[in-house]
N, C-alpha and C positions, 0 to 999 in steps of 0.2 A: 132508198129512204125517201119519204114524202117531203114535199116542200116545207110542210109544217115542222119537219124535224131536221131541216138543213143545218140548224144551229145546235144540234144535239151532239154532245161530246161525252164519250165514255172513257173514264180515266181511273187510275188507282186512287183510292181515298187518301186524304191527308188528315192529320190530326185536327186541323182547324175545321174540317167538315163534320166533326162529331155532333155539334148542336143540330145541324140540319138532319143528320142521320137519326138522331134520337127522336126528333120531331116526327119523322116518317114512321119509325117503329112504334112510337106512342100513339099514333093515329090508327093503328091496327086494332080494331075492336074484336076481330074474329080469332086472332092467333092465340090469345091467352098467355102471352109470354111475360106479362107484367111490366112491360116497358113504360117508362114515365119520363116526362121532361122535368121532373122535380130536380132541383139543383143538388139535393142530397145524394142522388144516384149518379151524378156525373163521374165520380171517381171510378165506379164500376165500369162505365163505358170506356173511359180512358185506359184502364187496365186491359180490357178486352181488345181494344184497338191496338195497343202496343204488342200484345201477344200475337195477334194476327199479323201485324206488320213484321214481326221478327221471325215468323214461320216461313221456312222455305217452300212449303206446300200449300199455303193458304194465301188468298189475295182478296181484299175488300175493294169494291169498286163503287163509284158514283156515276150517275148520268146527270149531266148538266144541260139545261136548255136555256139558251141565251145567258149563260154564265151563272145560272141558279141551279143548285142541287135539287133535282126533282124525283130521283129514284136511286135505288141501290141494289146490289147483290154481292155475293161472295162466291168464290170457288175454292175447292180443295182438290188436289191431285192425289189420287189413291192408287197405290201399287198393291196388287193382290197376288197371292200364290195361286189361287184358283184361276183357271183360264190361261195357264202357262205364263203367269206373270203379267196378266192384263193390267193396263194402266188406264184409268178413266178419270173424268172430271166430274166432281159432284158440284152441282149448282145449289146454293143455299140462300135463304133470306132474300128472296126477290120481292121487292116492295117499290111501288110507285106512289107518290103522293096522291091522296084521294082526288084532289082538284085537277090532276094531270092524267088520270086514267083514261083509257080508250083512245089514245092518240098515237099508239104504235111504239111508245117508249119501251114497254116490256118486251115486245117482239125484237126491237133493236138490241136490247141487252142480251136476250137469249141467242140471237144470231151472232153477237160478239163472242159469246162463250163457245158456240159451235165452231166458228172459224178459228178461234184460238186453239181449241182441241185438235182440229184437223191439222193446223200448222205444227203442232207438237207431235203429231203422229199417234194420238191416243186412240184407244179401242172404242170408247163410248163416252157420251155425256149422260148424266142421270140427275134426277132431282126427286125430292119428295114434296108433297103438298098436303096440307091439312085436309082431312076428309070433308070438312064443312065448306071448303072453297070450290064449289061446283063450277063457278064461272072460271076459276083458274084452271080447273081440270080441262074444260073445253078449250081454253086458250092454249094450253100445252099440247093437247091433241091436234089442234089446228096447225101447230108448228112442227108436227111430225113425231111427237113423243107417243109412246104406247104404254098403257098400264101393264105392268109386268109383275110387280111384287106387292105384297101387302105388308105394310110397316107396323112395327110395334115399338112402343116407347115406355119407359118407366121413369117417372120424375123422381129425382132423389132430393131435391130441395124445394 
C-alpha cells in the first residue's frame, strides 16, 4: 500500500455507516440505480443493510481513510453445482467517493477480496461492471481480471 493509503482500513460495514454509503451510491450518475440521499428513502437502505448483515453468504464493507468512509463494496459467496461444486466470490457494488478516486483505494479493496477468497480456498473471484464504465473495465483488467461473460439483466421494478 502506498504511503497515501497507510491510514486506509477495510472493515465490515455497520448500520451507522448507512448515511455515508448512501451518499456514495447517490453520487453515481452512471449506474442508473436510482439511489438518493433523500430522507424518505432511508428505510429502504436500512432494510437492505439488515438483510445483508443477516445473510451468511453476503458481506458489506467500507473503506475508511483517516477514519472517514470513502468507499464501499460487497461480496457474496456462491456455491454452484457446475464445476463440481465450485465456490466463488462475487464482488458487487464497488464504489469510491468521486473526490477520492485515482488514489488506489479501489485496488486495495479488490486486493482485499482476492486475499479473502484465497484464504477461504475459493475457486475464483468474479464481478460484473456496467458496460458504460470503460474506465472501470480498464481498472479491473489491470488488476488481472479478464472479460469472460456477457451479462444480461431484466429490471422488474
